[in-house]
Backbone bond lengths (Angstrom), bond angles and torsions (degrees), N, CA, C in turn:
res aa  C-N    CA-C-N  psi(-1)  N-CA   C-N-CA  omega(-1)  CA-C   N-CA-C  phi
1 X - - - 1.478 - - 1.525 107.36 -
2 X 1.342 118.47 104.80 1.462 121.57 -169.86 1.503 112.96 -78.29
3 X 1.352 114.06 170.16 1.460 121.12 169.04 1.502 114.16 71.64
4 X 1.359 112.51 -153.57 1.464 119.17 -174.62 1.513 112.49 -62.79
5 X 1.362 116.16 -33.10 1.459 118.75 -177.35 1.529 110.30 -62.23
6 X 1.364 115.88 -40.33 1.458 119.04 178.63 1.511 110.93 -67.64
7 X 1.361 115.56 -40.48 1.467 118.49 -179.58 1.504 111.97 -64.90
8 X 1.364 116.02 -34.83 1.451 119.29 -176.63 1.523 112.16 -66.21
9 X 1.365 116.01 -24.05 1.452 118.91 -176.57 1.514 112.86 -84.46
10 X 1.345 117.85 -5.15 1.459 120.48 -179.24 1.523 108.40 -100.29
11 X 1.280 115.31 109.39 1.456 120.31 -176.39 1.522 110.74 -130.89
12 X 1.322 113.72 161.49 1.460 121.92 172.79 1.506 108.11 -117.03
13 X 1.303 118.17 132.08 1.467 120.54 -179.38 1.508 108.53 -72.82
14 X 1.341 114.53 101.99 1.463 119.89 -172.86 1.514 112.44 -78.52
15 X 1.315 116.43 -32.27 1.461 118.11 -174.93 1.517 111.79 -64.44
16 X 1.335 117.43 -42.14 1.461 118.90 -179.41 1.528 111.39 -69.10
17 X 1.339 115.70 -32.07 1.461 118.29 178.29 1.515 111.04 -68.16
18 X 1.357 114.80 -35.39 1.465 118.91 -177.87 1.515 112.36 -80.52
19 X 1.348 116.75 -30.37 1.460 119.54 -175.12 1.523 109.78 -143.44
20 X 1.344 119.66 77.22 1.452 122.04 -178.47 1.517 110.60 -57.87
21 X 1.364 114.42 138.55 1.452 119.83 175.07 1.501 113.85 84.23
22 X 1.332 118.91 -6.33 1.465 120.40 -178.74 1.522 111.43 -78.26
23 X 1.347 116.51 -23.57 1.457 119.52 179.78 1.508 113.13 79.74
24 X 1.319 118.44 15.77 1.456 121.82 179.56 1.503 107.32 -99.85
25 X 1.342 116.54 110.47 1.452 119.93 -173.51 1.511 112.48 -123.06
26 X 1.302 117.34 21.70 1.454 118.85 -175.36 1.510 113.51 -93.86
27 X 1.332 118.69 -23.95 1.464 120.15 -177.25 1.504 108.71 -85.25
28 X 1.317 116.49 111.31 1.450 120.50 -176.84 1.508 110.11 -121.37
29 X 1.318 115.72 165.91 1.455 120.94 -174.29 1.510 109.72 -110.57
30 X 1.307 115.61 129.25 1.445 121.05 179.46 1.522 109.92 -72.25
31 X 1.353 115.84 139.23 1.452 119.83 -179.99 1.515 110.30 -69.38
32 X 1.327 116.97 141.74 1.459 122.36 177.50 1.509 108.20 -131.88
33 X 1.342 116.48 176.82 1.452 119.90 177.98 1.510 111.76 -70.93
34 X 1.321 116.83 -21.40 1.457 121.29 179.24 1.506 110.93 -107.52
35 X 1.349 117.13 -158.20 1.463 120.65 179.04 1.517 110.99 -63.71
36 X 1.346 115.87 152.63 1.459 120.33 178.13 1.520 109.83 -65.11
37 X 1.348 117.94 131.97 1.475 121.00 178.32 1.520 110.75 -79.39
38 X 1.318 116.56 80.98 1.458 120.23 -176.56 1.521 111.55 -67.52
39 X 1.350 116.83 139.16 1.467 119.96 177.42 1.511 111.42 -61.71
40 X 1.323 115.91 148.97 1.454 121.58 -179.86 1.513 108.87 -114.21
41 X 1.341 118.14 107.09 1.465 119.63 -177.64 1.515 111.61 -66.18
42 X 1.321 115.80 148.46 1.452 122.22 178.62 1.516 109.26 -106.36
43 X 1.280 116.26 155.44 1.457 119.97 174.45 1.517 109.48 -73.26
44 X 1.323 115.73 125.08 1.466 119.95 -175.05 1.522 110.80 -72.11
45 X 1.306 115.49 137.82 1.459 123.16 174.43 1.515 106.13 -137.04
46 X 1.360 117.92 84.22 1.462 120.96 -171.85 1.515 114.94 -51.60
47 X 1.347 121.71 -47.30 1.472 118.83 179.76 1.514 112.49 -60.59
48 X 1.344 116.38 -40.71 1.462 119.08 -179.60 1.528 110.80 -66.59
49 X 1.332 116.60 -40.99 1.456 120.57 178.96 1.521 110.17 -60.22
50 X 1.329 116.34 -46.02 1.466 120.10 -178.04 1.514 111.28 -63.01
51 X 1.348 117.06 -43.25 1.466 119.40 -179.37 1.511 110.86 -64.04
52 X 1.342 115.88 -41.85 1.465 118.81 -178.86 1.519 110.91 -69.73
53 X 1.340 116.53 -41.36 1.461 120.27 -176.06 1.515 111.65 -65.26
54 X 1.308 117.32 -36.07 1.461 120.47 -173.74 1.520 112.36 -62.61
55 X 1.338 117.96 -26.71 1.451 118.87 -175.09 1.506 114.69 -106.78
56 X 1.340 117.70 9.45 1.448 119.89 -175.48 1.520 111.34 -85.17
57 X 1.317 115.90 142.15 1.458 121.38 172.19 1.507 107.65 -130.59
58 X 1.353 115.85 157.92 1.455 119.66 179.24 1.504 109.43 -161.83
59 X 1.338 115.21 179.20 1.447 119.32 -177.78 1.508 113.07 -112.67
60 X 1.313 116.23 139.23 1.449 123.31 168.34 1.516 105.55 -117.19
61 X 1.327 116.44 100.75 1.452 121.52 -173.98 1.529 110.02 55.29
62 X 1.326 116.44 38.37 1.453 121.08 174.52 1.506 115.25 97.50
63 X 1.337 119.61 -9.50 1.460 120.80 -176.67 1.517 110.51 -97.92
64 X 1.361 118.86 126.19 1.456 120.79 -179.69 1.522 111.50 -68.05
65 X 1.338 115.84 144.65 1.457 121.86 -178.67 1.517 108.76 -129.87
66 X 1.317 116.74 130.97 1.456 122.33 177.77 1.522 108.87 -107.02
67 X 1.333 116.78 126.74 1.452 120.41 -179.80 1.525 109.77 -67.35
68 X 1.323 116.54 129.84 1.455 120.95 -178.94 1.524 110.48 -72.70
69 X 1.330 115.23 163.11 1.461 120.55 178.84 1.527 110.98 -62.69
70 X 1.345 115.99 -40.24 1.465 119.78 -179.76 1.519 111.12 -65.87
71 X 1.337 117.06 -41.79 1.465 120.03 179.99 1.519 110.61 -66.11
72 X 1.340 117.33 -38.81 1.460 120.47 177.22 1.524 110.80 -62.23
73 X 1.337 117.10 -37.88 1.463 120.03 177.96 1.527 110.96 -68.45
74 X 1.329 116.43 -40.57 1.463 119.74 177.33 1.525 110.90 -60.97
75 X 1.330 116.58 -35.57 1.462 120.50 -179.42 1.524 111.93 -62.83
76 X 1.327 117.60 -26.27 1.467 119.86 179.37 1.528 112.11 -73.22
77 X 1.332 117.23 -12.97 1.459 120.90 -175.61 1.524 112.94 -99.92
78 X 1.314 116.05 -4.09 1.455 119.86 178.44 1.512 111.49 -103.41
79 X 1.307 115.80 -166.61 1.465 122.26 179.60 1.522 109.15 -112.14
80 X 1.307 116.60 122.01 1.460 120.85 -179.47 1.521 109.21 -82.59
81 X 1.323 115.86 134.33 1.464 121.55 -178.80 1.518 110.28 -135.74
82 X 1.323 115.04 153.48 1.463 122.47 177.74 1.521 108.17 -109.78
83 X 1.323 116.50 133.13 1.458 121.83 -179.08 1.528 110.10 -123.06
84 X 1.300 115.62 141.31 1.451 120.64 176.12 1.523 110.74 -79.18
85 X 1.313 116.11 162.85 1.458 121.51 175.84 1.525 109.81 -59.83
86 X 1.335 116.30 137.29 1.454 120.45 177.95 1.514 114.54 85.82
87 X 1.347 117.89 12.47 1.461 121.11 178.61 1.521 109.66 -86.88
88 X 1.316 117.30 124.81 1.461 121.66 178.32 1.517 108.66 -82.77
89 X 1.309 116.98 115.33 1.463 122.13 -178.65 1.521 111.88 -89.18
90 X 1.321 116.39 -37.45 1.461 121.91 -178.10 1.523 108.42 -134.10
91 X 1.330 116.15 133.47 1.458 121.78 176.13 1.525 109.23 -107.94
92 X 1.318 116.38 125.08 1.457 121.02 179.88 1.532 110.99 -54.32
93 X 1.328 116.74 134.10 1.453 121.85 179.26 1.514 114.34 94.89
94 X 1.336 117.59 -18.16 1.463 121.31 178.72 1.523 110.70 -73.08
95 X 1.313 115.51 157.99 1.454 120.90 170.86 1.524 108.50 -87.49
96 X 1.314 116.95 139.37 1.456 120.21 -179.69 1.511 110.98 -166.63
97 X 1.314 116.19 153.87 1.466 119.71 -179.96 1.520 110.87 -140.74
98 X 1.332 116.01 33.93 1.460 120.61 -179.57 1.518 111.05 -111.68
99 X 1.306 114.45 150.24 1.454 124.17 178.64 1.528 107.65 -111.08
100 X 1.338 117.16 137.83 1.460 122.02 177.63 1.524 108.75 -111.84
101 X 1.326 116.85 114.05 1.459 122.30 177.58 1.531 107.17 -97.88
102 X 1.325 116.60 124.05 1.467 121.22 -172.28 1.526 110.42 -90.37
103 X 1.340 116.48 125.47 1.464 122.32 175.68 1.529 111.42 -100.94
104 X 1.330 116.42 -37.75 1.466 120.29 178.05 1.518 108.46 -153.94
105 X 1.331 115.07 158.69 1.456 119.90 -179.21 1.516 111.92 92.52
106 X 1.341 116.08 -166.53 1.457 122.50 -179.12 1.523 109.56 -140.98
107 X 1.334 115.16 141.03 1.456 122.39 176.67 1.518 108.87 -119.88
108 X 1.322 116.21 139.40 1.468 121.42 178.81 1.518 109.48 -111.01
109 X 1.333 115.92 131.95 1.461 122.70 177.64 1.519 107.41 -102.75
110 X 1.341 117.35 127.15 1.463 119.75 -173.30 1.525 111.46 -153.59
111 X 1.326 114.98 168.45 1.459 123.19 170.07 1.520 107.68 -129.88
112 X 1.321 116.61 151.96 1.462 121.97 -179.49 1.527 109.10 -127.80
113 X 1.339 115.75 140.46 1.458 121.13 178.41 1.512 111.50 -94.80
114 X 1.340 116.01 176.02 1.458 120.75 -179.34 1.523 112.28 -65.88
115 X 1.336 117.18 -21.41 1.464 121.07 179.81 1.523 112.27 -91.98
116 X 1.360 116.28 14.33 1.464 122.67 179.39 1.525 113.50 71.42
117 X 1.315 118.92 5.19 1.464 121.14 172.80 1.518 108.80 -74.05
118 X 1.329 116.38 140.52 1.459 121.60 -179.44 1.528 110.28 -121.94
119 X 1.326 114.77 152.10 1.463 120.47 170.97 1.516 107.78 -128.06
120 X 1.311 116.28 131.43 1.462 122.74 -178.67 1.516 109.72 -96.17
121 X 1.323 116.21 125.19 1.459 121.27 178.68 1.529 112.36 -86.85
122 X 1.318 117.03 -26.35 1.455 119.97 -179.33 1.512 111.09 175.23
123 X 1.327 115.41 158.06 1.460 123.20 174.41 1.519 106.91 -121.83
124 X 1.323 117.54 126.97 1.460 122.39 -170.57 1.527 110.30 -123.83
125 X 1.339 114.93 147.34 1.455 120.70 -177.96 1.510 112.13 -128.28
126 X 1.332 117.47 -162.89 1.466 122.60 -176.93 1.525 112.58 -53.29
127 X 1.326 115.04 142.22 1.453 120.77 -178.53 1.510 113.18 93.97
128 X 1.342 117.53 -13.02 1.454 122.55 179.54 1.523 110.21 -100.97
129 X 1.325 116.14 167.27 1.459 120.66 171.93 1.519 109.18 -142.34
130 X 1.333 115.93 153.89 1.459 122.79 -176.10 1.520 109.53 -133.97
131 X 1.324 115.92 156.08 1.450 121.18 177.11 1.506 113.86 107.44
132 X 1.340 117.27 -1.60 1.470 120.06 -175.45 1.520 112.79 -71.01
133 X 1.346 117.81 -20.39 1.456 119.94 -175.93 1.525 112.93 -70.21
134 X 1.328 117.83 -17.59 1.473 120.24 -178.85 1.524 112.04 -96.91
135 X 1.321 117.74 3.32 1.464 119.73 -177.99 1.524 112.12 -70.36
136 X 1.344 117.57 -6.75 1.463 120.31 175.87 1.521 111.61 -84.05
137 X 1.345 117.14 0.80 1.456 120.83 -179.80 1.515 113.78 93.90
138 X 1.327 117.63 -6.56 1.453 121.29 179.64 1.516 112.08 -81.96
139 X 1.328 117.39 173.39 1.473 120.60 179.39 1.519 111.70 -70.76
140 X 1.314 115.41 161.46 1.458 120.68 177.31 1.522 109.51 -61.34
141 X 1.333 116.73 133.10 1.456 121.52 -176.28 1.525 113.22 -87.96
142 X 1.327 118.16 -10.27 1.464 122.23 179.70 1.522 108.73 -159.98
143 X 1.319 115.34 165.97 1.460 121.19 176.48 1.517 109.70 -95.54
144 X 1.335 116.24 155.07 1.461 122.00 178.86 1.517 108.37 -133.50
145 X 1.331 116.47 129.28 1.463 121.91 -179.88 1.523 109.35 -134.19
146 X 1.326 116.42 150.77 1.466 120.03 178.63 1.528 109.41 -79.13
147 X 1.327 115.88 130.31 1.465 121.42 176.89 1.524 110.21 -82.40
148 X 1.316 116.19 -29.15 1.460 122.81 177.13 1.525 107.72 -147.24
149 X 1.318 116.25 173.18 1.465 119.43 177.41 1.523 109.29 -54.00
150 X 1.328 116.31 130.36 1.461 120.51 -172.07 1.516 111.18 -136.35
151 X 1.333 114.79 155.66 1.461 122.42 174.08 1.518 107.47 -123.08
152 X 1.329 116.52 124.91 1.462 122.26 -179.12 1.522 109.81 -132.36
153 X 1.313 115.23 154.69 1.456 121.20 168.45 1.519 107.81 -102.55
154 X 1.331 116.14 129.75 1.459 122.45 -179.62 1.525 108.40 -99.42
155 X 1.326 116.04 124.01 1.460 122.12 -178.50 1.519 109.10 -121.77
156 X 1.337 117.58 126.80 1.444 122.11 178.99 1.515 112.75 -83.26
157 X 1.334 115.63 166.45 1.467 121.07 -176.23 1.527 111.96 -60.34
158 X 1.331 117.84 -43.71 1.461 120.32 -177.96 1.523 111.30 -63.45
159 X 1.327 116.16 -40.82 1.467 119.40 177.24 1.519 110.38 -62.43
160 X 1.327 116.59 -41.50 1.454 120.66 179.58 1.531 110.84 -64.90
161 X 1.333 117.48 -41.86 1.469 120.46 179.77 1.525 111.18 -62.31
162 X 1.336 116.51 -41.82 1.471 119.43 177.94 1.522 110.80 -64.35
163 X 1.319 115.94 -39.53 1.461 119.94 -179.01 1.531 110.97 -65.98
164 X 1.334 117.11 -42.32 1.463 120.35 178.66 1.527 110.36 -64.09
165 X 1.359 117.05 -34.23 1.453 119.73 175.87 1.518 112.36 -63.17
166 X 1.328 116.83 -35.32 1.460 121.60 178.86 1.522 112.30 -82.92
167 X 1.337 116.17 -35.67 1.463 121.77 -178.37 1.530 109.12 -124.53
168 X 1.343 117.79 74.13 1.468 119.65 -174.83 1.520 113.92 -60.10
169 X 1.322 117.72 -22.19 1.469 119.13 179.36 1.531 111.55 -64.76
170 X 1.354 116.87 -22.55 1.463 119.42 179.23 1.525 111.04 -68.18
171 X 1.344 117.13 -25.33 1.464 119.88 177.37 1.528 110.42 -61.03
172 X 1.359 116.90 -37.01 1.457 120.44 178.05 1.534 110.60 -69.97
173 X 1.331 116.29 -36.55 1.467 119.84 176.76 1.525 110.44 -63.92
174 X 1.339 115.47 -42.34 1.455 120.38 178.89 1.526 110.71 -64.75
175 X 1.330 116.40 -42.46 1.458 120.86 178.75 1.524 110.87 -63.38
176 X 1.329 117.09 -41.89 1.462 120.62 178.66 1.524 111.06 -61.84
177 X 1.340 116.85 -37.94 1.468 120.56 178.23 1.523 110.66 -63.32
178 X 1.326 116.70 -45.27 1.465 120.65 179.30 1.527 110.68 -61.51
179 X 1.342 116.66 -41.44 1.465 120.69 179.92 1.522 110.63 -64.28
180 X 1.344 117.19 -43.84 1.473 120.20 179.79 1.523 110.90 -61.84
181 X 1.317 117.01 -40.35 1.463 119.17 -179.41 1.525 111.48 -72.84
182 X 1.324 117.03 -31.04 1.464 119.59 174.42 1.523 109.92 -66.11
183 X 1.338 117.08 -40.44 1.464 120.59 176.89 1.521 110.91 -64.30
184 X 1.328 116.25 -40.07 1.455 120.29 178.25 1.521 111.28 -62.99
185 X 1.344 116.42 -40.12 1.464 120.52 177.88 1.520 110.78 -64.85
186 X 1.344 116.90 -38.27 1.461 121.11 177.41 1.522 110.84 -63.80
187 X 1.342 116.08 -42.84 1.461 120.34 178.59 1.525 110.92 -63.64
188 X 1.341 116.41 -41.90 1.463 119.95 179.29 1.520 110.73 -62.42
189 X 1.336 116.93 -43.23 1.467 120.41 178.31 1.523 110.77 -62.92
190 X 1.328 115.87 -38.83 1.468 120.16 178.75 1.522 110.96 -63.88
191 X 1.336 116.16 -43.89 1.465 119.40 -179.58 1.520 111.24 -64.81
192 X 1.342 117.06 -40.80 1.458 120.28 179.57 1.523 111.47 -64.57
193 X 1.338 116.03 -36.19 1.459 120.08 -176.13 1.522 112.91 -81.83
194 X 1.332 117.00 -36.56 1.463 120.50 -170.13 1.522 114.24 -107.34
195 X 1.323 119.24 -21.88 1.466 121.89 -178.38 1.519 110.83 -104.77
196 X 1.332 115.34 146.40 1.458 118.27 172.22 1.530 108.87 -79.80
197 X 1.329 116.75 -179.46 1.460 120.30 -175.52 1.525 110.68 -61.98
198 X 1.343 117.59 -40.86 1.457 119.05 179.52 1.526 111.36 -62.40
199 X 1.321 117.71 -41.52 1.459 120.27 178.46 1.512 112.26 -60.44
200 X 1.337 116.77 -38.64 1.461 120.45 178.41 1.526 110.67 -71.46
201 X 1.343 116.93 -37.07 1.464 120.67 177.84 1.530 110.33 -65.10
202 X 1.318 116.81 -42.20 1.460 120.78 178.55 1.526 110.52 -60.91
203 X 1.330 117.11 -44.34 1.461 120.87 179.47 1.525 110.79 -64.02
204 X 1.329 117.47 -38.45 1.461 120.99 179.44 1.525 110.78 -64.97
205 X 1.330 117.64 -47.28 1.459 121.12 -179.20 1.528 111.24 -63.21
206 X 1.326 117.04 -42.81 1.467 119.75 179.07 1.526 111.03 -66.64
207 X 1.328 117.00 -34.74 1.452 119.99 179.69 1.513 113.33 -69.23
208 X 1.334 117.06 -28.72 1.460 121.55 -177.64 1.523 112.99 -95.62
209 X 1.326 117.77 -20.05 1.467 121.19 -172.47 1.527 111.49 -72.99
210 X 1.320 114.81 146.83 1.463 122.45 176.80 1.528 108.72 -118.36
211 X 1.325 116.64 132.88 1.464 121.52 -178.66 1.519 110.79 -64.55
212 X 1.329 116.06 140.46 1.457 122.98 179.93 1.533 110.37 -112.99
213 X 1.345 117.94 157.47 1.472 120.36 -179.40 1.517 114.04 -59.04
214 X 1.354 117.50 -27.54 1.460 120.02 -178.21 1.524 113.15 -83.90
215 X 1.338 117.15 5.52 1.453 120.50 178.00 1.512 114.55 93.77
216 X 1.334 117.05 -9.68 1.459 120.23 177.46 1.536 109.69 -84.58
217 X 1.315 115.03 174.33 1.455 121.64 175.13 1.519 108.00 -125.52
218 X 1.328 115.80 137.00 1.465 120.70 -174.69 1.523 110.34 -122.56
219 X 1.335 115.81 131.34 1.465 122.44 173.50 1.522 106.88 -91.78
220 X 1.330 116.36 102.27 1.463 120.28 -174.15 1.525 112.07 -83.92
221 X 1.326 116.45 -21.13 1.471 118.84 178.84 1.519 109.67 -69.94
222 X 1.328 116.44 131.06 1.459 120.85 -179.49 1.524 109.12 -76.93
223 X 1.323 115.95 117.79 1.458 121.25 -177.96 1.520 110.06 -131.76
224 X 1.318 116.69 130.25 1.461 120.28 171.21 1.527 108.24 -84.39
225 X 1.320 115.75 164.33 1.454 119.51 177.90 1.529 110.87 -63.21
226 X 1.338 117.37 -32.79 1.463 119.88 177.91 1.525 111.18 -67.42
227 X 1.326 117.00 -40.22 1.461 120.30 177.97 1.534 110.71 -64.70
228 X 1.320 115.67 -38.50 1.464 118.88 176.99 1.523 110.48 -66.02
229 X 1.318 116.79 -41.03 1.462 120.69 178.53 1.521 111.09 -61.83
230 X 1.338 117.06 -38.69 1.463 120.37 178.45 1.524 111.24 -63.45
231 X 1.315 116.99 -34.78 1.464 120.48 179.19 1.523 111.93 -75.83
232 X 1.335 116.21 -28.72 1.461 120.32 -174.59 1.518 113.26 -94.42
233 X 1.345 116.87 -13.60 1.454 119.59 -178.42 1.517 112.63 72.98
234 X 1.335 117.06 42.12 1.460 121.43 178.99 1.524 108.61 -142.87
235 X 1.324 116.59 -174.25 1.461 120.67 -179.11 1.531 111.05 -86.10
236 X 1.334 115.47 156.38 1.461 120.43 176.77 1.526 110.41 -62.83
237 X 1.333 116.38 -37.00 1.459 120.32 -178.30 1.529 111.19 -62.08
238 X 1.336 116.74 -37.65 1.458 120.34 178.80 1.524 111.03 -65.60
239 X 1.328 117.15 -42.95 1.462 120.80 178.19 1.518 110.46 -62.75
240 X 1.333 116.85 -45.35 1.469 120.96 -179.19 1.525 110.87 -60.07
241 X 1.316 116.85 -41.18 1.472 119.42 -179.72 1.521 111.49 -66.35
242 X 1.319 117.22 -44.51 1.464 120.46 -179.65 1.524 111.89 -65.51
243 X 1.334 116.90 -41.98 1.459 119.77 179.72 1.523 110.73 -64.65
244 X 1.326 116.62 -39.28 1.467 120.55 178.73 1.530 110.29 -65.65
245 X 1.338 116.74 -40.13 1.460 120.21 178.45 1.530 110.99 -63.99
246 X 1.336 117.17 -42.11 1.469 120.64 178.66 1.534 110.74 -64.85
247 X 1.321 115.86 -36.79 1.464 119.67 178.19 1.528 110.55 -66.30
248 X 1.318 116.28 -44.06 1.459 120.11 178.86 1.520 111.53 -65.34
249 X 1.323 117.52 -32.39 1.460 121.19 -179.67 1.513 113.53 -79.18
250 X 1.342 117.88 -2.05 1.449 121.21 177.97 1.516 114.52 80.87
251 X 1.328 116.58 13.13 1.464 119.67 179.17 1.526 112.20 -87.33
252 X 1.304 116.41 -25.06 1.461 121.27 -171.38 1.513 110.35 -139.35
253 X 1.326 115.95 140.93 1.462 122.28 176.72 1.524 108.24 -126.20
254 X 1.320 116.35 136.02 1.464 121.39 177.67 1.519 108.28 -97.01
255 X 1.327 115.70 120.12 1.464 121.58 177.26 1.526 108.80 -120.78
256 X 1.324 114.78 101.13 1.460 119.43 -176.20 1.519 109.86 66.37
257 X 1.327 115.97 -119.38 1.472 120.88 179.24 1.524 111.68 -103.23
258 X 1.345 116.87 12.26 1.460 120.57 -177.06 1.524 110.58 -116.35
259 X 1.338 114.58 153.05 1.459 121.41 177.05 1.525 109.12 -108.20
260 X 1.325 116.23 134.58 1.464 121.87 178.42 1.518 108.52 -116.58
261 X 1.334 116.14 122.52 1.458 121.56 176.55 1.521 107.41 -90.39
262 X 1.336 116.55 105.52 1.461 120.87 -172.46 1.516 112.40 -85.40
263 X 1.332 117.78 -18.78 1.465 121.58 175.39 1.512 108.86 -153.92
264 X 1.334 117.30 162.05 1.473 119.86 -175.05 1.529 111.55 -56.37
265 X 1.305 115.67 136.94 1.459 120.72 178.15 1.518 109.90 -71.31
266 X 1.337 117.43 144.31 1.486 120.08 179.74 1.519 110.68 -64.03
267 X 1.342 114.33 154.72 1.458 120.27 -179.61 1.529 110.65 -63.68
268 X 1.290 116.07 -40.77 1.474 121.47 179.78 1.513 109.10 -133.68
269 X 1.342 114.15 159.80 1.475 118.70 178.66 1.515 109.02 -133.60
């Protein structure tokens, strides 16, 4: 199986290398042209982790997230690890029962087809956690990779079960998270089925844009056209053409690595 697809299947089990005997085998390292970027475990300091976690905020497709008190406490019971950019933490289809609580950096959730095309389900930052969908014992439903250098706490199923026994209210928080992500998946399926590429691009830009004092809206997250295409389920060439058309029409201005929406985007294109 040539190309990137073959490279993606060659992994090193990073969790066992970082923590022998822990039984955590879900964090794996994506193959690269050079040496494998093995995760570097950090010395745990539970009080420091809790204090830092409690005040962290981040974006999930542009929406700020505040880590709850219960999640910050759960983070003190796991193992904090540092991952380099491009480290594959979860491989779609694998068996796993670990939760990744994000302290810093960004993680991308995606699926890849046999033709090397990818679709991005979401990009998550500090205050979020990933991996809860496999806690039913089923295989991983998507892959997760670090977009930049990241620090996460890895929590195993048994630790989570003990924590829920002590803090049963966290079970409702976990359930609410699953419901929100199920709703998000439903919305994504609806957009793919009912909206054309421009409609999905418009929704993406509006979802990421932040209002400015001058009345414009600015997309501060750095996104390449390929990354946008992965989120929209289309080709990079299609995104590039639409963005260029919007720029020519005076709807959008590119300033460095950011996009500025200078006037409302048209309903259709």
